[in-house]
C-alpha positions in Angstrom: -62.9 12.1 37.4 -63.1 10.2 34.1 -62.9 6.4 34.3 -59.7 6.3 32.1 -58.0 8.8 34.3 -58.9 6.8 37.4 -57.7 3.6 35.8 -54.3 5.3 35.0 -53.9 6.5 38.6 -54.8 3.0 39.9 -52.3 1.4 37.5 -49.6 3.8 38.6 -50.3 3.1 42.3 -50.2 -0.7 41.7 -46.8 -0.3 40.0 -45.5 1.7 42.9 -46.7 -0.9 45.4 -45.1 -3.7 43.5 -41.8 -1.8 43.3 -42.0 -0.9 47.0 -42.5 -4.6 47.9 -39.3 -5.3 46.0 -37.6 -2.7 48.3 -37.3 -0.2 45.4 -36.1 3.0 47.3 -37.4 5.3 44.6 -40.9 3.8 44.8 -40.9 4.1 48.6 -39.9 7.8 48.4 -42.5 8.5 45.7 -45.3 6.9 47.9 -44.1 9.0 50.9 -44.0 12.2 48.9 -47.4 11.6 47.4 -49.0 11.1 50.8 -47.0 13.2 53.2 -49.2 16.2 53.2 -52.4 14.5 53.9 -51.0 12.2 56.5 -49.2 15.0 58.3 -52.3 17.1 58.3 -54.5 14.3 59.7 -51.9 13.6 62.4 -51.5 17.3 63.1 -55.2 17.7 63.4 -55.4 14.9 66.0 -52.3 15.7 68.0 -52.2 19.5 67.8 -48.4 19.4 67.7 -46.0 19.6 64.8 -43.3 17.4 66.2 -45.6 14.7 67.5 -47.4 14.7 64.2 -44.1 14.2 62.3 -43.2 11.3 64.6 -46.6 9.7 64.1 -46.3 9.9 60.3 -42.8 8.4 60.4 -44.0 5.5 62.6 -47.1 5.0 60.5 -44.9 4.7 57.3 -42.6 2.2 58.8 -45.6 0.1 60.0 -47.3 0.5 56.6 -44.3 -0.6 54.5 -43.8 -3.6 56.8 -47.4 -4.6 56.2 -47.6 -3.5 52.5 -48.0 -7.1 51.3 -51.3 -7.3 53.3 -52.8 -4.2 51.5 -55.8 -5.7 49.6 -56.6 -2.5 47.6 -60.2 -2.4 49.0 -59.6 1.3 49.3 -57.0 3.7 47.9 -53.4 3.5 49.2 -53.9 7.0 50.6 -57.0 5.9 52.6 -55.2 2.8 53.9 -52.2 5.0 55.0 -54.6 7.5 56.6 -56.2 4.8 58.7 -52.7 3.6 59.9 -51.9 7.2 61.0 -55.2 7.4 62.9 -54.5 4.1 64.6 -51.0 5.2 65.5 -52.4 8.3 67.1 -55.0 6.4 69.0 -52.4 3.8 70.1 -50.1 6.4 71.5 -53.1 8.0 73.3 -54.1 4.7 74.9 -50.5 4.1 76.0 -50.3 7.5 77.7 -53.9 7.7 78.8 -55.3 4.2 79.0 -58.8 5.3 79.9 -59.2 7.7 77.0 -60.8 6.7 73.7 -61.6 8.8 70.7 -65.2 7.5 70.8 -65.4 8.7 74.4 -64.8 12.3 73.4 -68.4 13.2 72.8 -69.6 16.4 71.3 -67.9 19.2 73.3 -70.1 21.6 75.2 -70.5 24.3 72.6 -72.0 26.7 75.1 -68.5 26.9 76.7 -66.9 27.9 73.5 -69.4 29.5 71.3 -66.9 31.9 69.8 -63.2 31.8 69.6 -61.8 35.4 69.8 -59.5 36.4 67.0 -57.3 39.4 66.5 -58.8 41.8 64.0 -57.2 42.1 60.6 -55.2 45.2 59.8 -57.3 48.0 58.5 -54.8 49.0 55.7 -53.2 46.8 53.0 -49.9 45.1 54.0 -47.2 45.7 51.4 -45.5 42.5 52.5 -48.0 40.1 51.0 -46.1 36.9 51.8 -45.7 38.0 55.4 -49.4 38.8 55.7 -50.2 35.4 54.3 -48.0 33.7 56.8 -49.6 35.6 59.6 -53.1 34.7 58.4 -52.1 31.1 58.1 -50.7 31.1 61.6 -54.0 32.6 62.8 -55.9 29.9 61.0 -53.7 27.2 62.6 -54.1 28.6 66.0 -57.8 28.8 65.6 -57.9 25.2 64.4 -55.8 24.1 67.4 -58.3 25.7 69.7 -61.2 23.7 68.5 -62.4 20.7 70.6 -60.9 17.6 69.1 -64.1 16.0 67.6 -64.6 19.2 65.7 -61.0 19.8 64.8 -60.3 16.4 63.2 -63.4 16.7 61.0 -62.6 20.3 60.0 -59.0 19.3 59.0 -60.2 16.4 57.0 -63.1 18.3 55.2 -61.8 21.8 54.7 -58.0 21.6 55.0 -57.5 18.2 53.3 -60.7 18.5 51.2 -61.9 14.9 51.9 -65.6 14.2 51.2 -68.1 13.7 53.9 -68.1 9.9 53.1 -64.3 9.7 53.2 -64.2 11.5 56.5 -66.9 9.4 58.0 -65.1 6.2 56.9 -61.7 7.4 58.3 -63.1 8.3 61.7 -65.8 5.7 62.0 -68.6 8.3 62.1 -72.0 8.6 60.5 -72.1 11.1 57.6 -74.7 13.1 59.5 -72.3 13.4 62.5 -69.5 14.6 60.1 -71.8 17.3 58.8 -72.9 18.4 62.3 -69.4 18.6 63.6 -68.2 20.6 60.6 -71.1 23.0 61.0 -70.2 23.6 64.6 -66.5 23.9 63.8 -67.1 26.5 61.2 -69.3 28.4 63.7 -66.4 28.4 66.2 -64.0 29.7 63.6 -66.4 32.6 62.9 -67.7 33.3 59.4 -65.9 36.7 59.2 -62.5 35.0 59.7 -63.4 32.2 57.3 -64.3 34.8 54.6 -61.0 36.5 55.0 -58.7 33.5 55.0 -60.7 31.0 53.0 -58.2 31.1 50.1 -55.3 30.4 52.5 -56.8 27.3 54.1 -55.1 25.1 51.5 -51.7 26.2 52.7 -52.2 25.5 56.4 -49.8 23.0 58.0 -47.3 22.7 55.1 -45.1 19.6 55.0 -42.6 19.7 52.3 -39.0 20.6 51.4 -36.5 19.5 53.9 -39.1 18.0 56.3 -40.5 15.9 53.6 -37.1 14.7 52.5 -36.1 14.0 56.2 -39.1 11.8 56.7 -38.3 9.9 53.4 -34.7 9.5 54.5 -35.6 8.2 58.0 -38.2 5.7 56.7 -35.8 4.3 54.0 -33.1 3.9 56.6 -35.4 2.1 59.0 -36.6 -0.2 56.3 -33.1 -0.9 55.2 -32.1 -1.7 58.8 -35.0 -4.0 59.2 -34.2 -5.8 56.0 -30.6 -6.2 57.1 -31.5 -7.7 60.4 -33.8 -10.2 58.8 -31.0 -11.4 56.7 -28.6 -12.0 59.6 -28.0 -15.8 60.2 -29.6 -17.2 63.4 -27.6 -19.3 65.9 -29.6 -22.4 64.6 -28.5 -21.9 61.0 -26.3 -24.8 59.7 -27.4 -27.2 62.4 
């Protein structure tokens, strides 16, 4: 990316942040729409559940906007939000399973799951192209869900969300070499034949747009408004 293009993006992001700090609803909604897809995919990759991932993203947004003034721009806003999503997932996991830590989930025993079986693709062409694509996407999502978690979150970040090795390592506190190893094993589990058939569809996996995107924006805006209103209520000590 050219330096002038990067500068333009950073300027736009800085303006959005300033407006969001002033409780500009349009800016809040824009930030949500720009980051929804990545954050949902990261949460979905870690939780393996659509509804839980949506709850995680919503909670992370509320936490993020409440702490937006503390954002020091040492990374991009998207990276900062991604870390909050990851911490939200880990926090929920600790509350439900106090002894479980992501760092304790060591490389799974690949010998137990060398190959994930997949249904074979239809021999003949499907006239309903969109239906076929949906079925392939569902197959991809099911295969991703079946991966051991250490492999799944790396594959989602690298192949589905197209983050770099360095970005993925930074997000999950891993060494770049570990990211590469886990991605290699994840791809093996998904089988090269399946990857060749559905590679073009990976970018459409786990969509998060339309009504669901707007619903998240509405909820976050309402929660932020409620929080702002409660902070303005006079306390019993006022006027003393």
